[in-house]
C-alpha positions in Angstrom: -12.6 5.6 -3.9 -9.3 4.2 -5.1 -9.4 5.6 -8.6 -9.7 2.3 -10.4 -13.0 1.1 -11.9 -15.3 -0.8 -9.6 -15.9 -4.3 -10.8 -19.4 -5.6 -10.1 -20.2 -9.1 -9.2 -21.9 -9.5 -12.6 -18.7 -8.3 -14.4 -16.6 -10.8 -12.5 -19.0 -13.7 -13.3 -19.1 -12.6 -17.0 -15.3 -12.8 -17.1 -15.5 -16.4 -16.0 -17.0 -17.1 -19.4 -20.5 -18.0 -18.4 -19.5 -21.2 -16.6 -22.7 -21.7 -14.6 -21.0 -23.9 -12.0 -18.2 -21.4 -11.2 -20.6 -18.5 -11.4 -23.1 -20.1 -9.1 -20.3 -21.1 -6.6 -18.9 -17.6 -6.6 -22.3 -16.1 -6.2 -23.1 -18.4 -3.3 -19.7 -17.7 -1.6 -20.1 -14.0 -2.1 -23.6 -14.0 -0.5 -22.4 -16.1 2.4 -19.1 -14.3 3.2 -19.5 -10.7 1.9 -20.8 -9.3 5.2 -18.0 -10.8 7.3 -15.3 -9.6 4.9 -16.9 -6.1 4.7 -17.1 -5.8 8.5 -13.5 -6.8 9.0 -12.3 -4.4 6.3 -14.5 -1.7 7.8 -12.8 -2.2 11.2 -9.4 -1.9 9.7 -10.5 1.1 7.6 -11.9 2.9 10.7 -15.4 3.1 9.3 -14.4 4.3 5.8 -17.0 2.5 3.7 -15.3 3.2 0.3 -12.0 1.9 1.7 -13.7 -1.3 2.9 -15.5 -1.8 -0.4 -12.2 -1.6 -2.2 -10.8 -4.3 0.1 -13.9 -6.5 -0.4 -13.5 -6.2 -4.2 -9.8 -7.1 -4.0 -10.6 -10.1 -1.8 -13.3 -11.5 -4.0 -11.3 -11.0 -7.1 -8.5 -13.0 -5.5 -11.1 -15.6 -4.5 -12.1 -15.8 -8.2 -8.5 -16.5 -9.2 -7.9 -19.0 -6.5 -11.3 -20.8 -6.5 -10.2 -23.7 -8.7 -7.1 -24.4 -6.6 -8.7 -24.2 -3.1 -9.0 -27.6 -1.4 -12.5 -27.0 0.1 -14.0 -23.8 -1.3 -17.0 -24.1 0.9 -14.8 -23.7 4.1 -13.4 -20.3 3.5 -13.7 -18.5 6.8 -10.1 -18.7 7.8 -8.8 -18.1 4.3 -11.0 -15.1 3.8 -10.1 -13.7 7.2 -6.3 -14.1 6.4 -6.6 -12.6 2.9 -8.8 -9.7 4.1 -6.4 -8.9 7.0 -3.4 -9.0 4.7 -5.0 -6.8 2.1 -6.0 -4.3 4.8 -2.6 -4.3 6.4 -1.0 -3.8 2.9 -3.3 -0.9 2.1 -2.7 0.7 5.6 1.1 0.4 5.1 0.8 2.0 1.6 -1.5 4.8 2.9 0.9 5.4 5.8 3.9 5.4 3.5 2.2 8.0 1.2 1.3 10.2 4.3 4.9 10.4 5.5 6.1 14.0 5.4 9.3 13.2 3.4 7.3 11.1 0.8 4.6 13.8 0.5 7.3 16.4 0.0 9.2 14.2 -2.5 6.1 13.4 -4.5 4.7 16.9 -4.0 1.5 15.2 -3.1 -1.7 17.3 -2.8 0.1 20.5 -3.5 0.8 20.0 -7.2 -2.8 19.1 -8.1 -4.2 22.4 -6.8 -1.1 24.5 -7.6 -0.7 27.1 -10.3 1.7 26.5 -13.2 4.3 28.7 -11.5 3.9 26.7 -8.2 4.3 23.5 -10.1 7.6 24.6 -11.6 8.9 25.4 -8.1 7.6 22.0 -6.8 9.4 20.2 -9.6 12.6 22.1 -8.8 12.2 21.2 -5.1 11.6 17.5 -6.1 14.8 17.6 -8.2 16.7 19.1 -5.2 15.4 16.3 -3.0 16.4 13.6 -5.5 19.8 15.2 -5.8 20.2 15.3 -2.1 19.3 11.6 -1.8 21.7 10.7 -4.6 24.5 12.6 -2.8 24.2 10.5 0.3 26.8 7.8 0.8 25.4 4.4 -0.4 24.6 2.9 3.0 23.0 6.0 4.3 20.9 6.4 1.1 19.8 2.7 1.4 18.9 3.0 5.1 17.1 6.4 4.7 15.2 4.9 1.8 14.2 1.7 3.6 13.1 3.6 6.7 11.4 6.7 5.3 10.4 5.6 1.8 9.7 1.9 2.2 8.3 2.1 5.8 10.6 -0.4 7.3 11.4 -0.2 11.0 15.1 0.0 12.1 14.8 -3.5 13.4 13.7 -4.8 10.0 16.6 -2.8 8.3 19.0 -4.4 10.8 17.8 -7.9 9.9 17.7 -7.3 6.2 21.1 -5.7 5.9 22.8 -7.7 8.7 23.9 -4.6 10.6 23.8 -3.8 14.3 20.9 -1.6 15.6 23.4 1.1 16.8 25.1 1.3 13.4 21.8 1.5 11.5 20.6 4.2 14.0 23.8 6.2 13.5 23.6 6.0 9.7 19.9 6.9 9.6 20.5 10.0 11.9 23.5 11.0 9.8 21.6 10.6 6.5 18.6 12.6 7.8 20.9 15.4 9.0 22.6 15.5 5.6 19.3 15.6 3.8 18.0 18.4 6.0 21.2 20.4 5.6 21.1 20.0 1.8 17.5 20.9 1.5 17.8 23.9 3.8 20.4 25.5 1.6 
């Protein structure tokens, strides 16, 4: 599970302040749409039930916030589909970002939790070396490497955001990665 506390439907309704009308509407909408939202999230999450339940929780908490402002709260199929898809894509991008080798190395993910104190000291030293190597890159290279490898942006997105040509972005990215590898191999 995601590490945050699971909020039950009862907790959400209690937060509304006991307003029977809102609670009844939310309960009715939850019963009507939960299965569809869950199935969609389950498809995006490749069958991971805990992952899908986290998405369902986020979607219905968003619905609770937006319920008073929705034009026709009874006709939510399209809205829930869009919100669920967006939540799933955001979570997939975040998970993908955290699984990138450079990010795992920078964050010393998974290794520090099971490492001995001595290993943690070395991991911190390596992390500081990586930060220093990133800081030593020329500004444009540092920005492009960060956008591509830390923010998960494609080269095309970087080109559009920075207003640079694809060839120039590709050249700066390759140069930046080469400098990082060289600095970290020393």
